[in-house]
C-alpha positions in Angstrom: 60.9 -41.7 29.8 63.7 -42.2 27.3 62.4 -39.3 25.2 62.4 -37.0 28.2 65.9 -38.0 29.2 67.1 -37.5 25.6 65.4 -34.1 25.5 67.0 -33.0 28.8 70.4 -34.4 27.7 70.3 -32.4 24.4 69.4 -29.1 26.2 72.0 -29.7 28.9 74.7 -30.5 26.3 73.9 -27.3 24.4 74.0 -25.1 27.5 77.2 -26.8 28.8 78.9 -26.4 25.4 78.1 -22.7 25.3 79.1 -22.1 28.9 82.4 -24.0 28.5 83.2 -22.1 25.4 82.7 -18.7 27.1 84.6 -19.6 30.3 87.6 -21.2 28.5 87.8 -18.4 25.9 87.6 -15.6 28.4 90.1 -17.2 30.7 92.7 -17.9 27.9 92.2 -14.6 26.0 95.3 -12.3 25.8 95.3 -9.1 27.8 94.7 -6.0 25.7 94.5 -2.3 26.5 96.6 -2.6 29.7 99.5 -0.3 28.8 97.9 3.1 29.4 100.5 4.2 31.9 103.4 2.7 30.0 106.6 4.8 30.1 107.1 6.8 26.9 110.6 7.7 27.7 109.8 11.4 28.3 108.0 11.3 31.7 105.2 13.2 30.0 101.5 12.3 30.3 100.0 11.0 27.1 96.9 13.0 26.3 94.4 11.4 23.9 91.2 12.9 22.8 88.5 10.3 22.0 85.2 10.5 20.1 83.0 7.5 21.2 80.2 6.3 19.0 78.7 4.5 22.0 77.1 1.1 22.5 73.8 -0.7 22.5 72.0 -2.0 19.4 73.2 -0.1 16.4 75.9 1.7 18.5 73.5 4.6 18.8 73.5 5.1 22.6 76.0 6.4 25.2 78.0 8.5 22.8 80.6 10.7 24.4 83.7 12.9 24.0 86.5 12.5 26.6 90.1 13.2 27.3 92.4 10.4 28.4 95.5 11.2 30.4 97.5 8.0 30.1 94.7 5.5 30.9 92.4 7.7 33.0 89.7 10.1 32.0 90.4 13.8 32.7 87.0 14.8 31.6 84.0 13.5 29.7 80.9 14.9 28.0 78.2 12.2 27.4 75.2 14.0 26.1 74.5 12.6 22.6 73.5 9.3 21.0 76.9 9.2 19.2 80.0 11.3 18.8 82.5 10.7 15.9 85.5 12.9 14.8 87.1 15.0 17.5 89.6 17.9 17.1 91.1 20.2 19.7 91.1 23.8 18.3 93.9 26.3 18.8 91.9 28.1 21.5 91.5 24.8 23.5 87.9 24.2 22.5 86.9 20.8 21.1 85.1 20.3 17.8 83.2 17.1 17.3 80.8 15.5 14.8 77.7 14.1 16.5 74.3 12.5 16.1 71.5 12.9 18.6 67.7 12.3 18.8 64.8 14.1 20.4 64.8 17.4 18.3 61.6 19.3 17.5 63.0 21.2 14.5 62.5 18.4 12.0 62.0 20.0 8.6 60.4 17.3 6.3 60.4 14.6 9.0 58.1 13.8 11.9 58.9 15.3 15.3 60.7 14.3 17.4 63.6 13.5 15.0 67.3 13.0 14.8 69.9 15.7 14.1 73.5 15.4 13.0 76.2 18.0 12.5 79.0 19.3 14.7 79.4 20.9 18.1 81.9 23.1 19.8 82.6 22.0 23.3 84.3 23.8 26.1 86.3 21.1 28.0 87.1 21.0 31.6 85.7 19.7 34.9 82.2 20.4 33.7 82.4 20.3 29.9 79.5 21.9 28.0 78.4 22.6 24.4 78.8 26.2 23.5 77.6 26.1 19.9 76.1 23.7 17.4 75.5 23.4 13.7 73.0 20.6 12.9 70.2 19.5 10.6 67.5 16.9 10.7 68.0 13.5 9.1 65.7 10.7 8.1 67.1 8.0 10.4 69.8 7.5 13.1 71.7 5.0 11.0 74.1 5.8 8.1 73.1 9.5 8.1 75.6 11.0 10.4 78.2 13.7 10.0 81.4 11.7 10.8 84.0 14.4 10.1 84.4 18.1 10.5 87.5 20.4 10.1 88.1 24.1 10.6 89.6 25.7 7.5 92.0 28.7 7.4 89.1 30.7 5.8 87.1 30.2 9.0 84.7 27.8 7.2 83.9 24.4 8.7 84.5 21.6 6.2 81.9 18.8 6.8 81.2 15.3 5.4 77.5 14.8 5.0 76.5 11.2 4.8 72.8 11.9 4.7 73.0 13.8 1.4 76.3 12.2 0.1 78.2 15.4 -0.2 81.0 17.5 1.3 80.3 21.1 2.2 81.6 24.2 3.9 79.7 26.0 6.5 80.2 29.5 7.9 77.8 31.5 10.2 75.4 28.6 10.1 75.0 28.7 6.3 76.4 26.4 3.6 78.9 28.3 1.6 80.0 25.6 -0.9 79.2 22.0 -1.6 80.3 19.1 -3.8 77.7 16.4 -4.4 79.0 12.9 -5.0 76.3 12.4 -7.7 78.5 14.7 -9.9 81.0 11.8 -10.1 79.0 8.7 -9.1 76.3 9.1 -11.7 74.4 5.8 -11.1 73.0 6.8 -7.7 69.5 6.8 -6.3 67.2 9.7 -6.9 67.0 10.3 -3.1 70.2 9.4 -1.3 68.6 9.9 2.1 66.6 6.7 1.6 69.5 4.3 1.5 73.1 3.9 2.6 74.5 4.6 -0.9 78.1 5.8 -0.7 78.6 6.5 3.1 81.0 9.5 2.8 82.7 9.3 6.2 85.7 11.6 6.1 87.0 14.8 4.5 90.4 16.4 5.1 91.9 19.6 3.8 95.2 18.6 2.1 96.1 21.7 0.1 94.7 24.9 -1.1 91.0 24.1 -2.0 91.9 20.4 -2.2 90.1 17.9 -0.1 90.7 14.2 0.5 87.4 12.4 0.7 86.7 8.8 1.9 83.8 7.2 0.0 83.4 4.1 2.1 81.0 2.0 0.1 82.9 2.5 -3.1 86.2 1.5 -1.4 87.8 4.7 -2.8 89.5 7.9 -1.7 89.0 11.0 -3.9 90.9 14.2 -4.2 88.3 16.9 -4.8 89.4 20.3 -5.9 87.1 23.2 -5.2 85.8 24.5 -8.5 87.1 21.5 -10.4 85.6 18.4 -8.9 87.4 15.1 -8.7 91.0 15.4 -9.8 92.3 12.0 -8.5 90.9 8.6 -7.5 92.8 6.2 -5.2 91.8 2.6 -5.8 90.2 3.5 -9.1 87.8 1.0 -10.7 89.3 -0.2 -14.0 85.7 -0.6 -15.3 83.9 2.5 -14.1 80.8 1.7 -16.1 79.9 -1.0 -13.6 79.4 1.5 -10.8 82.9 2.8 -9.8 83.7 0.4 -7.0 87.4 0.0 -6.1 89.3 -3.3 -5.5 88.3 -4.5 -2.0 91.7 -6.2 -1.6 93.2 -2.7 -1.6 90.6 -0.9 0.5 87.4 -2.4 1.9 85.0 0.2 3.6 87.8 2.3 4.9 87.8 5.2 7.4 89.8 8.3 8.3 92.6 8.4 5.8 95.6 10.6 6.6 97.6 12.3 3.8 101.2 11.8 4.7 102.6 13.2 1.5 101.7 13.4 -2.2 102.7 9.7 -2.6 101.7 8.3 0.7 98.3 7.8 2.5 97.7 6.1 5.8 94.3 4.4 6.0 92.2 2.4 8.5 91.2 -0.4 6.1 88.3 -1.3 8.3 86.6 -4.4 6.9 89.9 -5.9 5.8 90.8 -5.6 9.5 94.1 -3.8 9.0 96.0 -0.5 8.9 97.6 0.1 5.6 100.1 2.6 4.1 99.3 3.2 0.4 102.2 4.3 -1.8 101.9 5.8 -5.3 104.1 4.0 -7.8 105.9 5.4 -10.7 103.0 4.4 -12.9 100.6 6.6 -10.8 98.8 3.6 -9.3 98.4 3.2 -5.5 99.2 -0.1 -3.7 99.7 -1.4 -0.2 103.3 -0.9 0.9 102.9 -1.5 4.6 100.2 -3.2 6.6 99.4 -4.2 10.1 96.7 -6.6 11.1 97.1 -7.1 14.8 98.6 -5.7 18.0 99.1 -7.1 21.5 98.6 -10.6 19.9 95.0 -9.7 18.9 93.8 -9.1 15.4 92.2 -5.8 14.7 88.4 -5.8 14.4 86.9 -2.9 12.4 89.7 -0.4 13.0 88.5 3.1 12.0 91.3 5.5 12.6 95.0 5.6 12.2 97.2 8.7 12.8 101.0 8.9 12.2 102.4 10.7 15.2 105.3 13.1 15.4 107.3 10.5 17.2 106.9 8.1 14.2 104.5 5.8 15.9 100.9 5.1 14.7 97.9 5.7 16.9 95.1 3.2 16.0 91.4 3.2 17.0 90.4 -0.4 17.0 86.7 0.1 17.3 85.1 -3.4 17.7 87.9 -4.5 20.1 87.1 -1.4 22.2 90.7 -0.2 22.4 93.1 2.5 21.4 96.6 1.4 20.7 99.9 3.0 19.7 102.4 0.9 17.8 105.8 1.5 16.4 106.9 0.8 12.8 107.5 -2.9 13.5 103.9 -3.2 14.9 104.9 -3.5 18.6 102.4 -2.0 21.0 103.9 0.8 23.1 100.7 2.1 24.7 97.1 0.9 24.8 93.8 1.5 26.6 90.5 -0.4 26.7 87.4 1.8 26.2 84.0 1.3 27.8 82.1 1.6 24.6 82.9 1.7 20.8 85.5 4.4 20.0 85.2 6.0 16.6 88.3 8.2 16.5 91.3 9.2 18.7 93.8 12.1 18.5 97.0 12.5 20.4 97.4 16.0 21.8 98.7 18.5 21.2 99.4 17.5 17.6 96.1 16.0 16.6 95.7 14.5 13.1 98.2 16.3 10.8 98.4 16.7 7.1 101.9 15.4 6.4 103.7 12.8 8.4 106.6 10.3 8.4 106.0 7.6 5.9 107.3 4.2 6.8 110.4 3.1 4.8 108.8 0.1 3.1 112.1 -0.7 1.4 113.7 -1.3 4.8 111.1 -4.0 5.7 113.3 -6.6 3.9 112.4 -9.4 6.3 108.7 -8.9 5.6 108.9 -9.3 1.8 108.2 -6.6 -0.8 108.1 -3.9 1.9 105.0 -5.3 3.6 105.1 -5.8 7.3 102.3 -8.2 8.2 101.5 -9.6 11.7 98.7 -12.0 12.2 96.0 -12.8 9.6 92.4 -13.3 9.1 90.4 -16.5 9.2 87.6 -15.9 6.7 84.7 -18.4 6.8 82.0 -17.7 4.2 78.8 -16.6 5.8 80.1 -16.9 9.4 82.7 -14.1 8.9 80.0 -11.9 7.5 77.6 -12.6 10.4 80.4 -11.8 12.9 81.2 -8.5 11.1 77.5 -7.5 11.3 77.4 -8.3 15.0 80.6 -6.5 15.7 79.4 -3.3 13.9 76.0 -3.4 15.6 76.9 -3.9 19.3 79.9 -4.2 21.6 81.2 -7.8 21.8 84.1 -9.3 23.8 87.2 -8.8 21.7 88.0 -12.5 21.7 84.9 -13.5 19.9 85.9 -15.1 16.6 84.3 -17.3 13.9 84.7 -20.5 15.9 82.6 -19.0 18.7 79.8 -18.2 16.3 80.0 -21.8 15.0 79.9 -23.3 18.5 77.1 -20.9 19.5 75.0 -22.2 16.5 75.8 -25.8 17.5 74.7 -25.1 21.1 71.5 -23.5 20.0 70.9 -26.4 17.6 71.2 -28.9 20.5 68.9 -26.8 22.8 66.2 -26.4 20.1 66.5 -30.1 19.2 66.0 -31.0 22.9 63.1 -28.6 23.2 61.6 -29.9 19.9 61.9 -33.5 21.1 60.2 -32.6 24.3 57.4 -30.8 22.5 56.8 -33.6 20.1 56.7 -36.1 23.0 54.2 -34.0 24.9 52.0 -33.6 21.9 52.1 -37.3 21.2 51.1 -38.1 24.8 48.1 -35.8 24.6 46.9 -37.4 21.4 47.0 -40.9 23.0 44.7 -39.8 25.8 
């Protein structure tokens, strides 16, 4: 009898601890994404184009492209597993990187298979895809085209994560490519079989010059057509060990924006912050401005930051499922919660520009050394890594933190201890018969 009571008490304690944690945390969590209709001083509607990676396990379902007018959807196209980079073209069409499954044209892979590439979408009340460039990939994970840009030449500039390259496409044909293996020479024989470099962004920043985000190397490259790599941001001082940049400067970044020749705005994703990198007199790049939270909530896997014409910064805070606009001091002036995991957002009509207003780091005197920091991160070895894996694999409530993982593990421990005690008691009773 005592054993049964003990078992029941352990199980009940575990369940009660978990339920109490969820109820209290949800009730006391700050409100985020509730400023979508906030007055911007102009009486104009904020239009924000969003590419949504989606939800579900692996974030490979329910992908969509939609237009927000303040905090409401004007239109939405939800016809792919995932959408990524989105751009409104001069003619009003929308260009979007995507990944989707169920294709029959599979090349070397078994049918049905997954395709990735980009689509041209005609927006409106009933949006539809009017053209597509795509190719088959080995898996749905870490093989996607995350970025595409229309060049003045009429070519489409594409980042290809499957083959770890950037390329230009015109008329459905590849017209030029740069393979990362030309610079990162220690790679695998077949980059389609592993998530090697994860090239997730490419921007045209000058004549035949492209800014490339190499996520897994923590580096940004400037690649010149015909010349190859001409500059490395966050260069490895010991390139013989595999060319991996300092993770305290950039850690698995996304969507850099070239503000000028000495300034780059970057979503420093796995450091949980937005940074402005400035080039020093010695040519080295360092963090001159950073922001780690908004609306009283720390960023969780932010993957896009655009400097707007009004001087504010539009941030896609992916794992918190929100898009937030902040001023130079980090104050939120507009925010929206999203249904699923957003990948990128662009404010219309400007979109993401090459060139923008750098923040005057020298004026941030009260922050020290030109760095404006709000909030901080609570790194717990092992637990923080587990939380990051969970956040980047499925939508979680934004208030989930390391303490919730710890309490959940304790709760599960109590439940399993109770069930184990009950099982041992039952087994012992049967043996005595």
